C-alpha positions as CSV (number, residue, x, y, z in Angstrom):
1,M,54.6,19.9,24.1
2,I,50.9,19.9,25.0
3,N,50.2,20.7,28.6
4,F,47.3,18.3,29.4
5,K,47.1,19.3,33.1
6,H,46.5,22.9,32.0
7,I,43.8,21.9,29.6
8,Y,42.1,19.6,32.1
9,K,42.1,22.3,34.8
10,H,40.3,24.8,32.5
11,L,37.9,22.1,31.3
12,F,37.0,21.2,34.9
13,V,36.4,24.9,35.8
14,A,34.2,25.5,32.8
15,A,32.2,22.3,33.4
16,T,31.7,23.1,37.1
17,V,30.5,26.7,36.4
18,G,28.3,25.3,33.6
19,I,26.7,22.8,36.0
20,A,26.1,25.5,38.6
21,A,24.4,27.7,36.0
22,V,22.2,24.8,34.7
23,T,21.2,23.7,38.2
24,G,20.6,27.2,39.4
25,L,23.3,27.1,42.0
26,S,25.2,30.3,42.8
27,S,28.9,30.3,41.9
28,C,29.3,32.0,45.3
29,G,29.3,28.5,46.9
30,L,32.2,27.4,44.7
31,I,35.8,27.7,45.7
32,N,37.5,29.4,42.8
33,D,40.4,31.8,43.2
34,D,39.9,33.1,39.6
35,L,36.5,34.7,40.5
36,D,35.8,37.9,42.4
37,P,34.2,37.5,45.9
38,C,30.4,37.3,45.8
39,A,28.3,40.1,47.2
40,Q,27.4,39.7,50.9
41,G,25.7,42.1,53.3
42,V,22.5,44.0,53.6
43,E,20.4,46.0,51.2
44,L,18.6,48.4,53.5
45,R,15.4,50.4,52.9
46,F,14.4,53.3,55.2
47,V,10.7,54.0,56.0
48,Y,9.1,56.7,58.0
49,D,5.4,55.8,58.3
50,Y,5.1,56.0,62.1
51,N,2.8,59.1,61.7
52,M,-0.9,59.7,61.9
53,E,-1.2,59.3,58.1
54,F,0.4,55.8,58.3
55,A,2.2,56.7,55.0
56,N,5.9,56.7,54.2
57,A,7.2,60.3,54.4
58,F,10.9,59.4,54.5
59,P,11.6,60.7,50.9
60,S,10.0,64.1,51.7
61,Q,11.1,64.7,55.3
62,V,14.5,63.2,55.9
63,D,17.3,65.3,54.4
64,C,20.3,63.5,55.7
65,L,20.9,60.1,57.2
66,T,23.4,58.6,59.6
67,L,23.6,54.8,60.1
68,L,25.6,53.2,62.9
69,V,26.5,49.5,62.6
70,Y,27.2,47.4,65.7
71,D,27.8,43.7,66.1
72,D,25.6,41.3,68.0
73,N,27.3,42.2,71.3
74,G,26.8,46.0,70.7
75,N,30.4,46.7,69.7
76,Y,30.8,49.6,67.2
77,I,31.8,48.6,63.7
78,K,31.3,51.6,61.4
79,T,29.2,54.7,60.5
80,I,27.7,55.4,57.1
81,T,26.2,58.8,56.2
82,E,24.1,59.9,53.2
83,T,23.3,63.5,52.3
84,A,22.5,63.3,48.6
85,E,19.0,64.5,48.0
86,S,18.8,62.5,44.8
87,K,19.0,59.3,46.9
88,L,17.1,60.2,50.0
89,S,14.1,61.6,48.1
90,D,14.0,58.5,45.8
91,E,11.4,56.0,47.1
92,N,13.4,53.2,45.3
93,W,16.8,54.1,46.9
94,R,18.4,51.4,49.1
95,M,21.6,51.6,51.1
96,T,24.0,48.7,50.3
97,L,26.2,47.5,53.1
98,D,29.0,45.0,52.5
99,L,29.1,42.8,55.6
100,P,30.3,39.3,56.4
101,G,28.0,36.7,57.8
102,G,26.8,37.4,61.3
103,K,24.2,39.3,63.4
104,Y,24.2,43.1,63.4
105,Q,22.4,45.9,65.1
106,F,21.7,49.1,63.3
107,I,20.8,52.5,64.7
108,A,19.8,55.3,62.3
109,Y,19.3,59.0,62.7
110,G,17.7,61.4,60.2
111,G,18.6,65.1,60.3
112,L,21.7,64.7,62.5
113,E,24.4,65.3,60.0
114,C,22.7,68.1,58.0
115,D,24.1,71.7,58.0
116,K,21.0,72.8,59.8
117,S,21.1,70.1,62.5
118,T,20.3,71.1,66.0
119,F,21.3,67.8,67.7
120,H,24.7,66.1,68.0
121,F,26.4,63.0,69.3
122,V,27.6,63.5,72.9
123,N,30.6,61.3,72.1
124,T,31.2,60.4,68.4
125,P,30.9,56.6,68.0
126,A,34.4,55.1,67.3
127,K,36.3,51.8,67.6
128,G,36.0,50.5,71.1
129,S,32.7,52.2,71.9
130,K,29.5,50.3,72.7
131,M,26.0,50.8,71.4
132,T,24.8,51.5,75.0
133,D,27.2,54.4,75.2
134,L,25.4,56.2,72.4
135,Q,23.6,59.5,73.3
136,V,22.3,62.3,71.2
137,A,21.9,65.8,72.7
138,M,20.3,69.0,71.7
139,D,22.8,71.7,70.7
140,D,23.7,74.0,73.6
141,Y,22.5,77.2,71.9
142,C,19.0,75.6,71.6
143,I,18.7,74.9,75.4
144,N,16.8,77.6,77.3
145,A,17.1,79.9,74.3
146,D,15.1,83.1,74.4
147,P,13.7,83.5,71.8
148,G,13.3,79.8,71.1
149,V,14.9,77.9,68.3
150,E,13.0,76.0,65.5
151,L,14.6,72.6,65.8
152,H,15.7,70.8,62.7
153,H,13.7,67.6,62.3
154,L,15.3,64.6,64.1
155,F,14.4,61.0,63.3
156,Y,15.3,57.7,65.0
157,G,15.2,54.0,64.1
158,A,16.7,50.7,65.1
159,L,16.9,47.2,63.6
160,E,18.6,43.8,64.1
161,V,19.6,41.9,61.0
162,E,21.3,38.5,60.4
163,V,23.5,38.0,57.4
164,P,23.9,34.3,56.4
165,D,27.3,32.8,56.7
166,V,27.0,31.4,53.1
167,S,26.5,34.3,50.7
168,T,23.4,34.2,48.6
169,G,23.6,37.9,47.8
170,Y,22.4,40.9,49.8
171,T,19.9,40.4,52.6
172,Q,17.0,42.8,52.1
173,A,15.7,44.5,55.3
174,T,13.6,47.6,56.2
175,L,14.5,50.0,59.0
176,Y,11.5,51.9,60.3
177,M,12.0,55.3,61.8
178,M,10.0,57.7,64.0
179,K,10.2,61.5,64.4
180,D,11.5,62.9,67.7
181,T,10.9,66.6,67.1
182,N,7.6,68.4,67.5
183,N,6.0,71.7,66.5
184,I,3.5,73.0,69.1
185,R,1.4,76.0,68.2
186,I,-0.5,77.6,71.1
187,L,-3.3,80.0,70.4
188,L,-5.1,82.2,72.9
189,Q,-8.7,83.4,72.1
190,N,-11.0,85.5,74.1
191,V,-14.5,84.0,74.2
192,D,-16.0,87.4,73.4
193,G,-13.7,87.8,70.4
194,A,-11.6,90.7,71.8
195,P,-8.1,90.8,70.3
196,V,-5.3,88.9,72.1
197,D,-1.9,90.5,71.9
198,P,0.8,87.8,72.4
199,D,3.2,90.5,73.8
200,D,0.9,90.6,76.8
201,Y,1.9,87.1,77.7
202,I,5.0,85.0,78.5
203,F,4.8,81.6,77.0
204,T,7.0,78.7,78.2
205,I,7.0,74.9,78.0
206,V,9.1,73.2,80.7
207,D,10.3,69.6,80.1
208,D,13.3,67.3,80.5
209,N,14.0,65.9,77.0
210,A,17.2,67.5,75.7
211,L,19.2,64.2,75.9
212,L,18.3,60.9,74.1
213,A,19.7,57.5,74.8
214,Y,20.7,54.8,72.3
215,N,17.1,53.3,72.6
216,N,15.6,56.8,72.1
217,D,14.5,57.1,75.7
218,C,14.9,60.6,77.3
219,V,17.8,60.7,79.8
220,P,17.0,62.8,82.9
221,G,19.0,66.0,83.2
222,E,18.6,69.5,84.5
223,G,15.5,70.1,82.4
224,I,14.9,72.7,79.7
225,T,12.6,75.7,79.4
226,Y,11.3,76.2,75.8
227,T,10.3,79.6,74.6
228,P,8.5,80.3,71.4
229,W,10.4,80.6,68.1
230,A,7.6,82.5,66.6
231,T,4.7,84.7,67.9
232,G,2.0,86.8,66.3
233,Q,-1.7,87.3,65.7
234,V,-4.2,85.5,63.4
235,S,-7.9,86.0,62.7
236,P,-10.4,83.2,62.0
237,G,-13.1,85.8,61.1
238,T,-16.0,87.2,63.0
239,V,-17.1,86.0,66.5
240,G,-20.5,87.5,67.1
241,T,-20.2,91.0,66.0
242,V,-16.4,91.3,66.6
243,I,-13.6,90.3,64.3
244,A,-11.6,88.0,66.5
245,E,-7.9,88.2,66.7
246,L,-6.0,85.3,68.4
247,G,-2.5,85.5,69.7
248,Y,-0.2,82.6,69.0
249,A,3.1,81.2,70.2
250,E,4.9,78.5,68.3
251,F,7.3,76.1,70.0
252,S,9.7,73.5,68.7
253,T,10.5,70.6,71.2
254,S,12.3,67.3,71.4
255,R,10.5,64.0,72.0
256,L,7.4,64.1,74.1
257,I,7.1,61.3,76.7
258,E,4.0,60.3,78.6
259,N,4.1,61.0,82.4
260,S,7.1,63.2,81.8
261,G,5.8,66.1,83.8
262,A,6.1,68.5,80.9
263,R,4.1,71.7,81.6
264,L,2.7,74.6,79.6
265,V,3.0,77.8,81.6
266,I,1.6,81.1,80.4
267,K,2.0,84.3,82.5
268,N,0.6,87.8,82.2
269,A,3.7,89.8,81.1
270,H,2.7,92.9,83.1
271,T,1.7,91.3,86.4
272,Q,3.6,88.1,86.2
273,N,0.5,86.3,87.3
274,I,0.1,82.7,86.1
275,I,-3.0,82.4,84.0
276,I,-2.3,78.9,82.6
277,D,-0.2,76.1,84.2
278,I,-1.2,72.6,82.9
279,P,0.4,69.2,82.3
280,L,1.0,69.6,78.6
281,V,1.3,65.9,77.6
282,N,-1.8,64.9,79.5
283,Y,-3.8,67.5,77.6
284,L,-2.4,66.6,74.2
285,T,-3.3,63.0,74.7
286,L,-7.0,64.0,75.2
287,L,-7.1,64.3,71.4
288,R,-6.7,60.5,71.1
289,S,-10.3,59.8,70.1
290,Q,-12.2,56.5,69.9
291,Q,-10.9,55.9,66.4
292,F,-7.4,55.5,67.9
293,A,-8.7,53.5,71.0
294,N,-6.1,50.7,70.5
295,M,-3.2,53.2,70.3
296,S,-1.2,53.8,73.4
297,D,-0.6,57.3,74.6
298,Q,3.1,57.0,73.8
299,E,2.5,55.7,70.3
300,F,0.1,58.6,69.7
301,L,2.7,61.1,71.0
302,D,5.3,59.6,68.7
303,R,3.1,59.5,65.6
304,E,1.9,63.0,65.9
305,S,4.4,65.8,65.5
306,R,2.4,68.9,64.7
307,W,0.1,70.2,67.4
308,N,-2.3,73.1,67.3
309,V,-3.9,74.0,70.7
310,I,-6.5,76.7,71.2
311,L,-7.1,77.9,74.8
312,F,-10.0,80.2,75.6
313,L,-9.7,83.2,77.9
314,E,-12.4,84.9,79.9
315,A,-11.7,88.1,81.8
316,G,-8.0,87.5,81.3
317,Y,-7.9,83.9,82.7
318,W,-8.2,80.5,81.1
319,L,-11.7,79.2,80.6
320,N,-10.6,75.7,81.7
321,T,-13.7,73.8,80.4
322,R,-12.8,74.3,76.7
323,I,-9.8,73.4,74.6
324,I,-9.3,72.6,71.0
325,I,-6.4,70.3,69.9
326,N,-5.7,69.8,66.2
327,D,-9.3,70.9,65.4
328,W,-10.8,68.5,67.9
329,V,-13.0,70.2,70.5
330,V,-12.4,68.7,74.0
331,R,-14.9,69.4,76.8
332,I,-13.2,69.1,80.2
333,N,-15.5,68.3,83.1
334,S,-12.7,67.4,85.5
335,F,-9.0,67.0,85.2
336,E,-6.2,66.9,87.7
337,P,-4.0,70.0,87.1
């Protein structure tokens, strides 16, 4: 006996799907238990162009990625990590997240889950934790280390995204990141070109930036004294009739914050006399020339991550009217120490 109900059911489904295809409607809007659930969530692109080149350096600089997903109220949902170089170095790579309709908050870290990472979660995000609980700290062996440690690059980014309740496919979004770690190279040069031996000096940077909050602000703590991870001598050539030899000390630090009170202190290693003691961040921001006039000090500090500072000595002490930062000559007429 012919089952007309069975035939009518399949004719109805075929006709309905056909109508949806003709009219351009997605079958995601149809109630049909015979079809797989439609894709719903976020297709996320990661970009690091918050630098002085204003160009995306994510594929070349981020070697591991951690994404934390929170709901609209800041409740933890899940963590996704990616360490595959083939994906992270691909400009066209996107992270696909299957998420139901709703509002979400994402926090991303680059360089946190790598083998060479020098930062860690204070408390690993888990079910029941809040976004505001999130803190990232420098590893203990890096704090007040002597000699200093070359920190692994750390990147941070945050984004809010809304996924529609009715699925129309993946919502495309871009999460922009910034770099938290800095490399600071300090060079000492005698104005008469006489050689500078870095072993004759004790170089330190004093700051309070070992702990970072969920919004990337520095959390006050006991402070940290950075020492150089590399020292040595370099020569730019002849100064007058003398082949100049500069002494250098290279530091690796966490995020630099304006008005933080960070100081560069250089002592004579033999007498312990202080020859340089300056507010480091204040001097670094002197580089912000007129071409960056609309850029705030903090944006400048966050965009720049490689600093080269030349300080000139005369008779063993700093000639405090001259300084070169990233190849820019800064003449100092007056400055509050």
